[in-house]
Structure formats: C-alpha cells, structure tokens
C-alpha beads as a LAMMPS data file, in Angstrom:
LAMMPS data file: protein, C-alpha beads

392 atoms
391 bonds

1 atom types
1 bond types

-500.0 500.0 xlo xhi
-500.0 500.0 ylo yhi
-500.0 500.0 zlo zhi

Masses

1 110.0

Atoms # bond

1 1 1 0.016 0.136 0.269
2 1 1 2.716 2.184 0.580
3 1 1 4.715 1.464 -2.174
4 1 1 1.297 2.114 -4.350
5 1 1 1.137 5.617 -2.739
6 1 1 4.642 6.286 -3.179
7 1 1 4.269 5.440 -6.848
8 1 1 1.404 7.723 -7.524
9 1 1 3.278 10.256 -5.764
10 1 1 5.668 9.927 -7.869
11 1 1 3.735 10.053 -10.862
12 1 1 1.880 12.951 -9.606
13 1 1 5.277 14.957 -9.096
14 1 1 6.284 14.352 -12.565
15 1 1 3.276 15.329 -14.292
16 1 1 3.252 18.405 -11.929
17 1 1 7.041 19.016 -13.443
18 1 1 6.147 18.853 -16.769
19 1 1 3.031 21.256 -16.549
20 1 1 5.051 23.576 -14.618
21 1 1 7.771 23.423 -17.583
22 1 1 5.098 25.384 -19.693
23 1 1 5.257 28.219 -17.485
24 1 1 7.481 30.713 -18.048
25 1 1 10.660 30.328 -15.444
26 1 1 10.340 31.015 -11.750
27 1 1 8.504 29.473 -8.640
28 1 1 4.996 28.771 -9.286
29 1 1 2.262 27.451 -7.422
30 1 1 -0.664 27.729 -9.845
31 1 1 -3.268 25.255 -9.742
32 1 1 -2.481 23.668 -13.542
33 1 1 -5.487 21.619 -13.454
34 1 1 -8.079 24.469 -13.294
35 1 1 -7.616 26.513 -16.780
36 1 1 -9.913 27.531 -19.427
37 1 1 -7.322 27.881 -22.335
38 1 1 -4.779 25.360 -23.890
39 1 1 -1.506 25.776 -21.995
40 1 1 0.391 25.577 -24.909
41 1 1 -1.275 28.600 -25.931
42 1 1 0.968 30.270 -23.731
43 1 1 4.024 32.202 -25.039
44 1 1 6.842 33.134 -23.382
45 1 1 7.732 36.704 -23.759
46 1 1 11.518 36.956 -22.921
47 1 1 11.536 37.630 -19.404
48 1 1 10.853 35.289 -16.672
49 1 1 8.876 35.896 -13.994
50 1 1 8.933 39.144 -12.348
51 1 1 11.346 40.126 -14.715
52 1 1 9.396 43.326 -15.496
53 1 1 8.831 44.621 -11.994
54 1 1 5.781 45.798 -11.066
55 1 1 5.570 49.105 -9.419
56 1 1 4.147 48.355 -5.770
57 1 1 4.962 51.427 -3.625
58 1 1 3.759 54.096 -6.592
59 1 1 5.013 57.838 -5.361
60 1 1 3.385 60.939 -6.952
61 1 1 4.182 64.479 -7.931
62 1 1 2.370 67.404 -8.771
63 1 1 2.006 68.319 -12.543
64 1 1 4.554 71.036 -11.916
65 1 1 7.453 69.019 -11.314
66 1 1 6.758 66.252 -13.330
67 1 1 6.758 68.513 -16.603
68 1 1 10.407 69.059 -16.400
69 1 1 10.151 65.317 -17.455
70 1 1 7.159 64.408 -19.159
71 1 1 6.825 66.288 -22.839
72 1 1 3.330 68.021 -22.815
73 1 1 2.597 65.913 -25.803
74 1 1 3.131 62.549 -24.070
75 1 1 0.432 59.795 -23.412
76 1 1 -0.728 59.250 -19.688
77 1 1 -3.204 56.968 -17.731
78 1 1 -5.858 59.423 -16.217
79 1 1 -7.652 57.995 -13.345
80 1 1 -10.554 60.038 -11.350
81 1 1 -11.893 58.381 -8.407
82 1 1 -13.076 60.379 -5.290
83 1 1 -12.228 63.753 -6.159
84 1 1 -8.608 62.604 -6.824
85 1 1 -7.076 63.111 -10.252
86 1 1 -4.020 60.633 -11.193
87 1 1 -1.864 60.373 -13.879
88 1 1 0.262 57.243 -14.937
89 1 1 2.974 58.469 -17.931
90 1 1 3.056 55.769 -20.427
91 1 1 6.939 56.234 -20.290
92 1 1 6.773 54.271 -16.789
93 1 1 4.150 51.981 -17.566
94 1 1 6.091 50.862 -20.680
95 1 1 9.102 49.420 -18.684
96 1 1 6.516 48.073 -15.501
97 1 1 3.434 47.163 -17.437
98 1 1 1.627 46.966 -13.711
99 1 1 1.354 49.347 -10.848
100 1 1 -0.811 47.992 -7.655
101 1 1 -1.987 51.102 -6.150
102 1 1 -4.746 52.318 -4.034
103 1 1 -7.013 55.915 -4.443
104 1 1 -8.880 56.403 -1.644
105 1 1 -11.346 53.502 -0.680
106 1 1 -10.309 52.102 -4.498
107 1 1 -7.679 49.328 -4.743
108 1 1 -6.596 49.219 -8.599
109 1 1 -4.048 47.572 -10.585
110 1 1 -3.205 49.954 -13.517
111 1 1 -1.808 48.084 -16.237
112 1 1 -0.462 48.628 -19.881
113 1 1 0.116 45.772 -22.705
114 1 1 2.703 47.793 -25.085
115 1 1 2.013 44.828 -27.533
116 1 1 -1.584 45.549 -27.852
117 1 1 -1.377 49.023 -26.628
118 1 1 -3.898 48.089 -24.143
119 1 1 -4.405 50.146 -21.236
120 1 1 -6.775 49.205 -18.562
121 1 1 -7.492 49.631 -14.855
122 1 1 -9.002 46.932 -12.998
123 1 1 -10.131 46.398 -9.285
124 1 1 -8.079 44.559 -7.174
125 1 1 -10.736 43.140 -5.202
126 1 1 -12.413 40.000 -5.570
127 1 1 -15.558 38.756 -3.140
128 1 1 -13.942 41.332 -1.002
129 1 1 -10.687 40.184 -1.057
130 1 1 -7.736 42.641 -2.075
131 1 1 -5.341 40.575 -4.664
132 1 1 -1.662 41.896 -5.483
133 1 1 -0.231 41.437 -9.160
134 1 1 2.583 41.052 -10.829
135 1 1 3.889 40.295 -14.629
136 1 1 4.328 36.739 -15.382
137 1 1 6.123 37.261 -18.430
138 1 1 4.195 35.037 -20.449
139 1 1 1.852 36.070 -23.393
140 1 1 -1.347 34.917 -24.484
141 1 1 -2.802 36.165 -28.300
142 1 1 0.568 39.063 -27.562
143 1 1 -1.642 40.123 -24.593
144 1 1 0.008 40.714 -21.073
145 1 1 -0.466 37.502 -18.374
146 1 1 -0.594 39.184 -15.011
147 1 1 -0.362 36.617 -12.333
148 1 1 -2.052 37.395 -8.307
149 1 1 0.364 36.400 -5.723
150 1 1 -2.140 35.283 -3.196
151 1 1 -2.871 31.822 -5.852
152 1 1 -0.739 32.294 -8.588
153 1 1 -3.549 32.266 -11.085
154 1 1 -2.825 33.873 -14.416
155 1 1 -4.856 36.702 -15.600
156 1 1 -5.588 37.865 -19.344
157 1 1 -5.158 41.761 -19.295
158 1 1 -7.103 42.348 -22.381
159 1 1 -9.985 40.967 -20.924
160 1 1 -9.848 41.162 -16.962
161 1 1 -10.484 37.381 -16.936
162 1 1 -8.507 34.729 -14.617
163 1 1 -7.500 32.006 -17.244
164 1 1 -5.395 29.450 -15.123
165 1 1 -5.204 28.427 -11.528
166 1 1 -7.413 28.496 -8.499
167 1 1 -9.452 31.425 -9.593
168 1 1 -9.963 30.420 -13.592
169 1 1 -13.547 31.993 -14.490
170 1 1 -13.226 35.038 -12.263
171 1 1 -13.429 38.238 -13.710
172 1 1 -11.810 41.636 -12.720
173 1 1 -13.924 44.727 -12.426
174 1 1 -12.662 47.703 -14.812
175 1 1 -12.132 51.052 -13.525
176 1 1 -12.902 53.672 -15.818
177 1 1 -9.667 55.576 -17.381
178 1 1 -8.720 57.527 -20.284
179 1 1 -5.553 57.981 -22.593
180 1 1 -4.829 61.822 -23.294
181 1 1 -1.572 63.933 -23.065
182 1 1 0.364 65.047 -20.197
183 1 1 -0.692 68.735 -21.380
184 1 1 -4.611 68.246 -21.221
185 1 1 -4.196 66.717 -17.867
186 1 1 -2.031 69.154 -16.043
187 1 1 -4.217 72.073 -17.502
188 1 1 -7.552 70.427 -16.351
189 1 1 -6.117 69.280 -13.002
190 1 1 -3.143 71.456 -11.934
191 1 1 -3.197 70.147 -8.453
192 1 1 -3.884 66.277 -9.763
193 1 1 -1.006 63.628 -8.969
194 1 1 1.260 62.266 -11.073
195 1 1 3.206 58.762 -10.951
196 1 1 7.069 59.676 -10.058
197 1 1 9.707 58.066 -11.398
198 1 1 11.126 57.538 -8.085
199 1 1 9.770 53.556 -8.923
200 1 1 12.487 51.798 -6.997
201 1 1 13.989 50.737 -10.100
202 1 1 16.394 52.496 -12.293
203 1 1 15.183 52.499 -16.049
204 1 1 15.361 54.631 -19.120
205 1 1 11.993 56.288 -18.448
206 1 1 11.532 58.439 -21.409
207 1 1 12.850 55.899 -23.721
208 1 1 11.213 53.088 -24.907
209 1 1 12.006 49.425 -25.586
210 1 1 9.486 49.109 -28.585
211 1 1 11.027 51.583 -30.676
212 1 1 9.192 51.132 -34.317
213 1 1 6.545 48.665 -33.166
214 1 1 3.692 50.680 -33.961
215 1 1 4.418 51.504 -37.357
216 1 1 6.442 48.733 -38.298
217 1 1 3.630 47.146 -39.877
218 1 1 4.724 43.307 -37.775
219 1 1 3.875 42.002 -34.871
220 1 1 6.275 41.056 -32.359
221 1 1 4.848 38.043 -31.044
222 1 1 2.456 35.497 -32.558
223 1 1 -1.255 35.859 -32.707
224 1 1 -3.691 33.274 -33.971
225 1 1 -6.853 35.009 -36.612
226 1 1 -9.064 32.666 -37.185
227 1 1 -10.915 34.100 -39.899
228 1 1 -9.991 37.038 -42.417
229 1 1 -10.018 40.485 -41.018
230 1 1 -10.778 43.588 -42.686
231 1 1 -8.333 46.266 -40.271
232 1 1 -4.693 46.319 -40.524
233 1 1 -3.022 44.506 -37.690
234 1 1 -1.589 47.633 -36.043
235 1 1 -3.993 49.682 -36.608
236 1 1 -5.385 51.722 -33.707
237 1 1 -9.220 51.217 -32.831
238 1 1 -11.334 52.985 -30.569
239 1 1 -14.257 50.428 -29.125
240 1 1 -17.599 51.253 -26.728
241 1 1 -19.602 48.380 -25.571
242 1 1 -23.120 48.235 -24.166
243 1 1 -25.616 45.356 -23.285
244 1 1 -23.394 42.663 -24.790
245 1 1 -22.987 44.860 -28.225
246 1 1 -19.977 46.954 -29.306
247 1 1 -18.665 48.815 -31.974
248 1 1 -15.202 49.553 -33.078
249 1 1 -14.188 52.942 -34.731
250 1 1 -10.956 53.122 -36.595
251 1 1 -8.650 56.123 -35.323
252 1 1 -8.054 57.128 -39.376
253 1 1 -11.943 57.546 -39.241
254 1 1 -12.083 59.910 -36.088
255 1 1 -8.988 61.917 -37.388
256 1 1 -11.070 62.746 -40.526
257 1 1 -14.203 63.943 -38.325
258 1 1 -13.497 64.772 -35.671
259 1 1 -16.370 63.977 -33.674
260 1 1 -18.201 60.930 -33.961
261 1 1 -22.183 60.782 -32.552
262 1 1 -23.422 57.149 -32.366
263 1 1 -25.010 54.828 -30.214
264 1 1 -24.567 51.333 -29.042
265 1 1 -27.864 49.463 -27.784
266 1 1 -29.250 52.064 -25.740
267 1 1 -26.042 54.186 -25.050
268 1 1 -26.075 57.180 -26.785
269 1 1 -22.222 58.369 -26.832
270 1 1 -19.782 61.180 -28.582
271 1 1 -16.730 60.345 -29.503
272 1 1 -13.836 63.010 -29.663
273 1 1 -10.278 62.860 -31.456
274 1 1 -7.747 65.556 -31.147
275 1 1 -4.046 65.602 -32.680
276 1 1 -1.529 66.312 -29.817
277 1 1 -0.653 62.819 -27.993
278 1 1 2.525 60.826 -29.330
279 1 1 2.974 56.871 -29.105
280 1 1 5.364 55.292 -27.000
281 1 1 5.935 52.850 -29.201
282 1 1 7.714 54.748 -31.964
283 1 1 10.843 56.781 -31.806
284 1 1 13.199 55.297 -29.332
285 1 1 12.703 58.999 -27.040
286 1 1 9.220 58.812 -26.855
287 1 1 8.873 62.678 -27.007
288 1 1 10.015 62.429 -30.685
289 1 1 7.286 59.836 -31.463
290 1 1 4.542 60.428 -34.221
291 1 1 1.653 62.574 -33.254
292 1 1 -0.947 59.602 -33.358
293 1 1 -3.671 61.809 -31.523
294 1 1 -6.380 60.756 -28.692
295 1 1 -9.505 60.202 -28.517
296 1 1 -12.326 60.142 -25.634
297 1 1 -15.970 59.037 -25.301
298 1 1 -18.712 60.887 -23.456
299 1 1 -21.819 61.209 -22.854
300 1 1 -23.413 63.950 -25.074
301 1 1 -25.858 65.402 -22.544
302 1 1 -25.150 68.700 -19.819
303 1 1 -27.666 69.186 -17.620
304 1 1 -30.481 67.192 -19.332
305 1 1 -29.753 69.334 -22.688
306 1 1 -28.982 67.180 -25.808
307 1 1 -25.349 68.653 -27.290
308 1 1 -24.249 68.011 -31.480
309 1 1 -20.712 68.345 -31.872
310 1 1 -18.374 69.516 -34.732
311 1 1 -14.733 70.272 -35.228
312 1 1 -13.649 73.642 -36.175
313 1 1 -10.043 75.084 -36.368
314 1 1 -9.086 71.499 -34.961
315 1 1 -11.145 72.056 -31.640
316 1 1 -14.357 70.491 -30.795
317 1 1 -17.332 72.348 -30.428
318 1 1 -20.748 71.786 -30.291
319 1 1 -23.582 73.398 -32.133
320 1 1 -25.945 74.710 -29.522
321 1 1 -23.671 77.351 -28.152
322 1 1 -20.654 77.177 -29.828
323 1 1 -18.422 76.296 -26.288
324 1 1 -15.086 74.752 -26.976
325 1 1 -14.260 71.246 -25.493
326 1 1 -11.352 69.399 -24.808
327 1 1 -10.353 65.812 -24.566
328 1 1 -11.364 65.399 -20.629
329 1 1 -14.852 66.406 -21.643
330 1 1 -14.221 70.131 -20.262
331 1 1 -15.803 73.137 -21.589
332 1 1 -12.737 75.909 -22.148
333 1 1 -14.400 78.384 -23.871
334 1 1 -18.027 79.904 -24.660
335 1 1 -21.236 79.882 -22.660
336 1 1 -20.607 76.871 -20.840
337 1 1 -17.057 76.834 -19.782
338 1 1 -16.458 74.869 -16.698
339 1 1 -18.838 72.392 -17.367
340 1 1 -17.712 68.783 -17.721
341 1 1 -19.617 65.951 -20.038
342 1 1 -20.165 62.506 -18.407
343 1 1 -17.387 60.235 -19.492
344 1 1 -18.037 56.549 -21.142
345 1 1 -16.027 53.490 -20.970
346 1 1 -14.170 53.165 -23.722
347 1 1 -10.940 50.943 -25.226
348 1 1 -8.208 52.166 -27.279
349 1 1 -5.852 49.238 -28.639
350 1 1 -4.741 47.813 -31.916
351 1 1 -7.166 46.137 -34.375
352 1 1 -5.353 42.664 -33.805
353 1 1 -6.011 42.745 -29.997
354 1 1 -9.841 43.111 -31.225
355 1 1 -9.479 40.401 -33.691
356 1 1 -8.390 38.057 -30.846
357 1 1 -10.359 39.055 -27.952
358 1 1 -13.278 40.546 -29.447
359 1 1 -13.751 39.722 -33.430
360 1 1 -17.766 40.315 -33.519
361 1 1 -17.614 43.851 -32.539
362 1 1 -19.094 45.951 -35.630
363 1 1 -16.599 48.426 -37.283
364 1 1 -18.212 51.959 -38.007
365 1 1 -17.476 53.552 -41.799
366 1 1 -17.882 50.855 -43.929
367 1 1 -21.552 49.386 -44.403
368 1 1 -20.132 46.465 -46.234
369 1 1 -18.714 44.989 -42.945
370 1 1 -20.558 43.325 -40.058
371 1 1 -17.161 42.783 -37.507
372 1 1 -13.910 42.794 -37.590
373 1 1 -13.408 39.962 -39.650
374 1 1 -13.134 40.882 -43.247
375 1 1 -9.909 41.935 -44.696
376 1 1 -6.296 40.484 -43.102
377 1 1 -6.428 36.854 -44.233
378 1 1 -6.801 33.873 -41.414
379 1 1 -3.754 32.679 -40.084
380 1 1 -0.544 33.433 -37.560
381 1 1 0.730 36.483 -37.439
382 1 1 4.306 37.127 -35.579
383 1 1 7.112 34.930 -36.128
384 1 1 7.273 31.815 -33.708
385 1 1 10.915 32.593 -32.956
386 1 1 10.651 36.676 -31.661
387 1 1 10.051 37.618 -28.465
388 1 1 9.243 40.586 -26.788
389 1 1 11.719 43.328 -25.987
390 1 1 13.496 42.612 -22.736
391 1 1 13.998 45.728 -20.156
392 1 1 17.119 45.554 -18.282

Bonds

1 1 1 2
2 1 2 3
3 1 3 4
4 1 4 5
5 1 5 6
6 1 6 7
7 1 7 8
8 1 8 9
9 1 9 10
10 1 10 11
11 1 11 12
12 1 12 13
13 1 13 14
14 1 14 15
15 1 15 16
16 1 16 17
17 1 17 18
18 1 18 19
19 1 19 20
20 1 20 21
21 1 21 22
22 1 22 23
23 1 23 24
24 1 24 25
25 1 25 26
26 1 26 27
27 1 27 28
28 1 28 29
29 1 29 30
30 1 30 31
31 1 31 32
32 1 32 33
33 1 33 34
34 1 34 35
35 1 35 36
36 1 36 37
37 1 37 38
38 1 38 39
39 1 39 40
40 1 40 41
41 1 41 42
42 1 42 43
43 1 43 44
44 1 44 45
45 1 45 46
46 1 46 47
47 1 47 48
48 1 48 49
49 1 49 50
50 1 50 51
51 1 51 52
52 1 52 53
53 1 53 54
54 1 54 55
55 1 55 56
56 1 56 57
57 1 57 58
58 1 58 59
59 1 59 60
60 1 60 61
61 1 61 62
62 1 62 63
63 1 63 64
64 1 64 65
65 1 65 66
66 1 66 67
67 1 67 68
68 1 68 69
69 1 69 70
70 1 70 71
71 1 71 72
72 1 72 73
73 1 73 74
74 1 74 75
75 1 75 76
76 1 76 77
77 1 77 78
78 1 78 79
79 1 79 80
80 1 80 81
81 1 81 82
82 1 82 83
83 1 83 84
84 1 84 85
85 1 85 86
86 1 86 87
87 1 87 88
88 1 88 89
89 1 89 90
90 1 90 91
91 1 91 92
92 1 92 93
93 1 93 94
94 1 94 95
95 1 95 96
96 1 96 97
97 1 97 98
98 1 98 99
99 1 99 100
100 1 100 101
101 1 101 102
102 1 102 103
103 1 103 104
104 1 104 105
105 1 105 106
106 1 106 107
107 1 107 108
108 1 108 109
109 1 109 110
110 1 110 111
111 1 111 112
112 1 112 113
113 1 113 114
114 1 114 115
115 1 115 116
116 1 116 117
117 1 117 118
118 1 118 119
119 1 119 120
120 1 120 121
121 1 121 122
122 1 122 123
123 1 123 124
124 1 124 125
125 1 125 126
126 1 126 127
127 1 127 128
128 1 128 129
129 1 129 130
130 1 130 131
131 1 131 132
132 1 132 133
133 1 133 134
134 1 134 135
135 1 135 136
136 1 136 137
137 1 137 138
138 1 138 139
139 1 139 140
140 1 140 141
141 1 141 142
142 1 142 143
143 1 143 144
144 1 144 145
145 1 145 146
146 1 146 147
147 1 147 148
148 1 148 149
149 1 149 150
150 1 150 151
151 1 151 152
152 1 152 153
153 1 153 154
154 1 154 155
155 1 155 156
156 1 156 157
157 1 157 158
158 1 158 159
159 1 159 160
160 1 160 161
161 1 161 162
162 1 162 163
163 1 163 164
164 1 164 165
165 1 165 166
166 1 166 167
167 1 167 168
168 1 168 169
169 1 169 170
170 1 170 171
171 1 171 172
172 1 172 173
173 1 173 174
174 1 174 175
175 1 175 176
176 1 176 177
177 1 177 178
178 1 178 179
179 1 179 180
180 1 180 181
181 1 181 182
182 1 182 183
183 1 183 184
184 1 184 185
185 1 185 186
186 1 186 187
187 1 187 188
188 1 188 189
189 1 189 190
190 1 190 191
191 1 191 192
192 1 192 193
193 1 193 194
194 1 194 195
195 1 195 196
196 1 196 197
197 1 197 198
198 1 198 199
199 1 199 200
200 1 200 201
201 1 201 202
202 1 202 203
203 1 203 204
204 1 204 205
205 1 205 206
206 1 206 207
207 1 207 208
208 1 208 209
209 1 209 210
210 1 210 211
211 1 211 212
212 1 212 213
213 1 213 214
214 1 214 215
215 1 215 216
216 1 216 217
217 1 217 218
218 1 218 219
219 1 219 220
220 1 220 221
221 1 221 222
222 1 222 223
223 1 223 224
224 1 224 225
225 1 225 226
226 1 226 227
227 1 227 228
228 1 228 229
229 1 229 230
230 1 230 231
231 1 231 232
232 1 232 233
233 1 233 234
234 1 234 235
235 1 235 236
236 1 236 237
237 1 237 238
238 1 238 239
239 1 239 240
240 1 240 241
241 1 241 242
242 1 242 243
243 1 243 244
244 1 244 245
245 1 245 246
246 1 246 247
247 1 247 248
248 1 248 249
249 1 249 250
250 1 250 251
251 1 251 252
252 1 252 253
253 1 253 254
254 1 254 255
255 1 255 256
256 1 256 257
257 1 257 258
258 1 258 259
259 1 259 260
260 1 260 261
261 1 261 262
262 1 262 263
263 1 263 264
264 1 264 265
265 1 265 266
266 1 266 267
267 1 267 268
268 1 268 269
269 1 269 270
270 1 270 271
271 1 271 272
272 1 272 273
273 1 273 274
274 1 274 275
275 1 275 276
276 1 276 277
277 1 277 278
278 1 278 279
279 1 279 280
280 1 280 281
281 1 281 282
282 1 282 283
283 1 283 284
284 1 284 285
285 1 285 286
286 1 286 287
287 1 287 288
288 1 288 289
289 1 289 290
290 1 290 291
291 1 291 292
292 1 292 293
293 1 293 294
294 1 294 295
295 1 295 296
296 1 296 297
297 1 297 298
298 1 298 299
299 1 299 300
300 1 300 301
301 1 301 302
302 1 302 303
303 1 303 304
304 1 304 305
305 1 305 306
306 1 306 307
307 1 307 308
308 1 308 309
309 1 309 310
310 1 310 311
311 1 311 312
312 1 312 313
313 1 313 314
314 1 314 315
315 1 315 316
316 1 316 317
317 1 317 318
318 1 318 319
319 1 319 320
320 1 320 321
321 1 321 322
322 1 322 323
323 1 323 324
324 1 324 325
325 1 325 326
326 1 326 327
327 1 327 328
328 1 328 329
329 1 329 330
330 1 330 331
331 1 331 332
332 1 332 333
333 1 333 334
334 1 334 335
335 1 335 336
336 1 336 337
337 1 337 338
338 1 338 339
339 1 339 340
340 1 340 341
341 1 341 342
342 1 342 343
343 1 343 344
344 1 344 345
345 1 345 346
346 1 346 347
347 1 347 348
348 1 348 349
349 1 349 350
350 1 350 351
351 1 351 352
352 1 352 353
353 1 353 354
354 1 354 355
355 1 355 356
356 1 356 357
357 1 357 358
358 1 358 359
359 1 359 360
360 1 360 361
361 1 361 362
362 1 362 363
363 1 363 364
364 1 364 365
365 1 365 366
366 1 366 367
367 1 367 368
368 1 368 369
369 1 369 370
370 1 370 371
371 1 371 372
372 1 372 373
373 1 373 374
374 1 374 375
375 1 375 376
376 1 376 377
377 1 377 378
378 1 378 379
379 1 379 380
380 1 380 381
381 1 381 382
382 1 382 383
383 1 383 384
384 1 384 385
385 1 385 386
386 1 386 387
387 1 387 388
388 1 388 389
389 1 389 390
390 1 390 391
391 1 391 392
C-alpha cells in the first residue's frame, strides 16, 4: 500500500513538473488543473516571472515638477476617483506594465500591454478580498498575462479574466480610465498627482524598448486570427460596448471627422478626437515620436440638454452654444465654460487584439462589413521565434 501511494506520488510530481515546464521560468504555485485555455497557447515573452517588475510602492508628484521630465504631448493614463485625479505616464508603464495602487477606498491595478497598446485599470478586489498582481512574463495572443500573488492564478490583461489557476473564470471589474496627453491632464488638474519616476528601479524612462513597433507593420509575437479581418493589425481602434453589443471606430475615421456621435444598444455617446498626443511605441525617445492623437468618449448630455458637436479650427465645439471642449470633456471656452461631460467607458487598442478577443464587434465607417473579420487573411501573425523586448 505504501509502495502504491509512493508510486502515485511520484507520478503526480512528474506530471506537475512537466506542467510547470509550460510556464515561464520562476517559482509557480499555480493550480494547472484549472484552466480555460490550452497551456500550449501561453508564449514566453522573454523576461521570467517578475522580470518586468510591477510598481508596488507608487510615489506621486504634482504636474508642475513632472513637467520637467514629461513632454506635454506624451501619453498619460488618467484615473479619477473620490475627487482625486492621477496620471500614470506611459513612459513609466511601458517599462513596468503594472502598478498596484490605491486611490482612497479603491485598490486598483493599473496595467498597460505595449504589444496590444491596451491600457486597462482594474479593481483588485475579488469577493471582497484584495489581490496583489505581478507580471508573469507570459503572453497569450500577444497580450500581457498577469498573475495574482495570493494564488498564482494567471489573468488575461485584455479581458481581466483569470484563465489558469484557482481563480479561473473570475473576472476583475474594470475601473474607468482615459489616455490623453500630459498637457491636457495638467491643464484640467493642476493639483492632480503624477506617478513619479522614483519607482525603486532604474530604467530609461522617457525612452521606449519598443522603438519602431507601431509603424513597423509586423507583430512581435504570434497571434492566431481564425477568420479574415478588415483592419491592418496595428491600426488603432476605439471601442464602445453596451448590452453585450460593441462597435469599433478606426482612428483614421475619427481623425478625419474630429467627432462622431453614435449609439450602441441604448447607450448614446459622442467620440472626440484631437491631435496632440504621441505614441510610446515609435521613436526611441518617446517625446520625438509621431503624433497619433487621442480619443475620448462622453455622454452628449449637459444638465439634461442634448448637445451636437463638430470640429472647428482643429477644436471640438458644440453647435448649440459654440463652447469649446477638450479631451477630458471639459468646456474651456464659451457659455458652458467649466461644465463637464460624463465619460463613457471605452477602450483604445490595436486592431489585432480586437480580432483575437472580440472578433464580432462591428466596425463603423464601412457598410460592407459586419464585424472585425473581413480583410486581413486568417492565420498566425508574428514570427514564432520572436520575443518581446526585455527591459534591463
């Protein structure tokens, strides 16, 4: 009986070792018997577990001192909660991909996947328990895989869903956020807080390890697209979802029109687009990168009155009063100066990520297409032998 038990134990240990070999290097306690994907779909991104270190003790400064090292056109991820506004410069997130933070009573995980250009903020609570997260060093469909330090479960950044481990199937709640230029943030929130470069690590903040990526027209990691798709893989799209429906707006369309009014399900909204924000995925020095512009989505209602918008002289104005609005939904000139539009949750990311994770979201601007799967031939994009850049 003891021999049988010992034999079974050895088999189980051998199986566990074999399965652990499919995870990135590092010590893992992940329950691999619980999963919603084939473990073979996980790809090694280059760094081992925590090789890209999360920022766990974020420090903040006011916009004025931050302006000495953040260019006005650089992108920052903005979060407002409890009367407080914080900006997380992508020049820092591109190196760390994750900040464990807390704004007043709200514990958050601020995440950024450079390969998908997907910036998402999550509530770190699951069933009332606060979890801490790290960067696994693995990718799924070229998207960042997080892990929680309590159970070592693996989480898909794009969806916020646990895909391997004890918490498989649980989904983190998204906290509304917006990416805009540092100049826009500092003008609206002169007393806001900006994530400091004092992260506890030495990195080339202000530079990017992803130089040439966005306009190189080639993915760094393999992504499986099961059907043909219309959009170029690295084209930016803005998506809005409601009632299990969604719609995508190519940035090229928004750049041409300046503002777009639409609805998804019962949700009415307006999208603003303005030039004045660079990408962190172009030139080595982010401040010298191309201006890709920024988009924001709002309810078109102010004090119960519906507004219509248009672009005039490069700025967004409402037709009813001629007031000028910025990308944080604030009226900065005209009769409605000081009024703010209510933000609508939205996402901005590369089209290939939409094809991989939300292929049936409809695309605006082309009546011949019903979803994201109509131009780009199906297949695997990105070379199998490529790995993402490894921060020092």
